[in-house]
N, C-alpha and C positions, 0 to 999 in steps of 0.2 A: 699686654694688650698690643694689638697691631692696628695700623690705620684702617685696614679693611673691616675692622670690627667696630669702628667709631659709630656712635649714635647721637642724634640731636639732644642737646641739653646735658650731655655728659661733661663732667669735670676731668680735665686732662692734667696729669702730673708725671712727665716722662721725658726720656731722651729721644731726640729725633735728629736726622741729618738735614742740615741746611743746604738746599740745592741751589737756591738763587735768592737774591734780594732786589726788590724794585721799589724805588721811592716814588710816592705820589703826593698830590695836594688835594685835600678835601674841599668841599664847597665852601667851608668856613675860611679857607685860606691856610689852614694849618697843615703841616706835612704829616704824612703817615708812611708806614713801611708795610709792604706785602712780602711775607716770608714764604717761600715754597719749600715745604718740609716733606720728608719722605722716610720710609723704611722699606724693607724688602717686599712689602705687600702692596704698596701704593704711595700716593702723595696727597697732600692737602695744603690749601692756602691758609696762612695765618696772618692776622692783622695786628700791628702795633699802632695804636692811635695816638699815644702820647710819646712822641719821639724825643729822645735825649741826645745830647751831643756825642756821647760815647757809643751810641748804637751803630752809627755808620762805621766806626773804627772796629768794633767787635764783630759785627755780623758779616761774615764773608762766606761765599759758597765753598762747600767742602768741609765746613766745621760742624762738630757735634754740639748741640745745645740742649739744655734741660728746660722744658717749657711748662708753664702752668697757665691754664686757660679754660674757656668754656666753648663747647661745640655748638654752633648756631646754624640754623637753616637760612641760607641767603639765596633767594631765587631758585629754590629747589635743590641747592647744592650745599653740602656741608662746608662750613668755614670755621676756623679756629680764632676766637678772640683771645689774644695773648695778654695775660695780666702781668706775668713776670717771666723772666728767663735768666739763665746764667750759662756761660760757656763751660763745656766739659773740661776737666783737668786730668792730669795723669793719674791722680788718685782714684778717679772714677773707674779706671780699668775698662774703658770702652773700646771694643774692637769694631772699627767702622765696617768691616766685612759683614757683621751681623745686621747691618742696617741698609745694605744695598741689594737691589735685585740683581740676580745673576742669570746667565743663560740656563735654560732647562736641561741642557746636555753637559755632562762633565767635560772639562777642558781637554783631558787626555784623549777622550773619544773623538772630539772634534779635530784635534791635531792628527790623529790617525786617519780620519776621513779625508782631511786635506792632503795628506801625504799620498793617499791612494789616487786622488785625482791628479796630483802633480806627476805621478808615474805614468798616467794615462795620456799625458801630452806627448805626442810622438815627434813633433817638430823640434829639432834641437835648439833653434834660435829662440822660439817662444818659451820652451821649457827653461832654458838657461837664464833668460832675462827675468822670467817670473820667479824662479828660485832665488836669484841674486837679490831682487827687490824684497821678497819676503824675508830673507835672512837679514837684510838691512833694518827692517822694521818689525822683526818677529815679536819682540817683547810687547810692543804697543798693539800689534795686530791681535794677539790672543787675550788682551785685557780691555781694550777700548770699546766703547759703544759704537754702534753704526750711525748714531745721530744724537744730537743734543736733546731732542724731544721727538715726539711723534711715533717713531717705530724703532725697535731694537735699541732703545735708549737705556741700556743696562750693561753691567760689567760682562765682558766677553761677548757683547752683542755683535761686534763686527765679524768675528770668526763664525759665530752662529748664523748670521745672515748669509755669509759667503758660502758655508757648507750646505745650507739649505738650498740656495740657488743652484749649486753644483748638482745636487740630487735631482732637482727639477730638470736641469739641462740634460742629464744622463737619460732621463725618461723620454725627453723630446728627441734626442738623437736616435733613440731606438725607433721612434715613430717616423721621424723625418731624417733618414740617413744621408741626405744631401747636405745637411748642415756640417760645417767644419768643426769637428770636435775639439781640435787643438785651439782654434781661435775662441771657441765658446768657453772652454775651461780657463784659458789664460786671461781672457777678458773679464770673466766673472771674478777670478781671484784678485785681479788688480783694479777692478772698476772703482772700488771704494777705499783702496789702500791709502789714498791721499788724505783720508780722514785722520790718519795717525799724525798728520801735520796740521790739518785744518782744526782739529779739536785739541783741547788742553789736557785731557786725560779722562780716566773712567769715573772719577768722583768730582762732583761740583763742576761738571763739564761746561766749558765756555768756548768761544771761538778765539783762536790765536790771531795775531796780526796777519799772518799768511792766509789763514782761513777767511778772514774778513775781506782782504784785498784781492785774493786770487781764487780761493775755493778749491775743493778737493779734486775737481775734474781737471782743471788746468795744471794743478800741482802734479798729479800723477802722469799726465801726458808728458810733461817736461821730464819727470823722473825716468820714464821709459826711454825717452830720447837720449838722455845723458848716459843711462846704463848701457844702451846699445852702442853708443859711441865709445864708451870706456872699454867694452868687450870687443870692439872692432867689427860689429855686426851691421851690415848694410843689406837690408832685404825688404821686400814688399810686405812681408807679414808683420814687420815692426810698424810700418805705416798703418796697416789694417788694425793692429792692436791699439794704436793711439786713437784711431778713428772710433773704435768701440768705446773707449773711455770717454772721448769727447762727446759722443752721441747717446750715452746710456740713459740720460734723463728724457730723451725722446722728443722734446719740443723746446723751442727757444725760450718760451715763457716759463719753462720749468728749469732753466739754467743750462741747457745744452748749447755749447757754441756751434755744434753741427747737428743736423738731423741725420738719423740713420740712413746710410747709403749702401750698406751690405746687409744681407739677410741675418747674419750673426749679430750685428748691432741691433737690428730690429727685435730679434728674439730676446736678447739680453735685456732690452728695455721692458719687454713684457714680463719676463721672469722677475726682474727687480720689482716691478709694480705688484705682481702677485704676492711675493713674499712680504713686501712692506705693508700691503693692505691686509693680508691675513694676520700679521702681527698687530696691526691697529685694532682689528676685530678682537683678537685674543686679549689685548690690553684693556680695551674699553668695555667689553661685554662680560668680562669675567665676574663682576659683582652686580650685574643687572639681574633682577628677579625674573624668572620665567613668566611669560604672560605680560611683560611690560616693555616699554621702549627705553633705549639709552638716551642720554643727552645728545644734542647735535654734535657731530664729530667733524671738526675743522678739516682734518686730513682726508676726509671722505666726502668732500663737497658740501659740508654742512648738513648732511643727512642724519637722521636718527634711525636706529635699527631696532627691530622687534626681536626679542628672544623667545622662541616658541616654547610651549609647554610639552610639545611632542617629544616623546621619549625615543630617541634614535637607537639606543642600545637594545631595546626590546622589539624593534621592528625591522 
């Protein structure tokens, strides 16, 4: 059984991946724990109402646990009331890869796509800096998520997000040839590469100290500057590349230290938004019955969305 098959009042007795643990206090004053559990099909909140001293020590993000409990309907959403749990051991022969969501495109395909776009960067300075930084973080780049939650929050999500954005950019360059292709491709490839430092890894993802205090935008702008200095490159395009990274969230309130001040930075902000939002649709509407509405989606301004019964394949 998988999480996307869960039904109200079912009894659950299975292994799940512990993605996060949050401690709370009930109205009675007693502590409780919220466990965010997942498999490759989705996630669910689980509650432990009787907290023991050893729970805080045992329950860590990224661990596999065997849970027993009952599925309840809480305000229209499934929630797992956990009766018992135990940590997985080596004798259980659990492969964590079987419990995590991965990018829908094979890793080798995405690497080939990325290499195609790297070769398309004609400017020597931009191409060299981009390749050097990719090589520095290549293992993380092909395995890390693009976010802790919200969008592309799965194994290899970062490279998947990046290659999808590159394909969108290629189409836009064909429509708007005044766009600088080299800046677009370099900017897209590097815009989120700082997440390999901001985030802890692809499983049980949390923010690192650098992630909390600096953030991926500032981290990668600094990385570009250091790499260019190491390679002896002094050129306007390096400043423009750093600007794209610093401005790619588009607004101050969304975390951008600078607003877009060149058209390539403006376009990358839009491309980033398109791909992030489409992934939020894919993630949150996949299990919504046609003819009904989704829950309100925080990442999409708290709106809920209708899933049509209209059959697009036959029209």
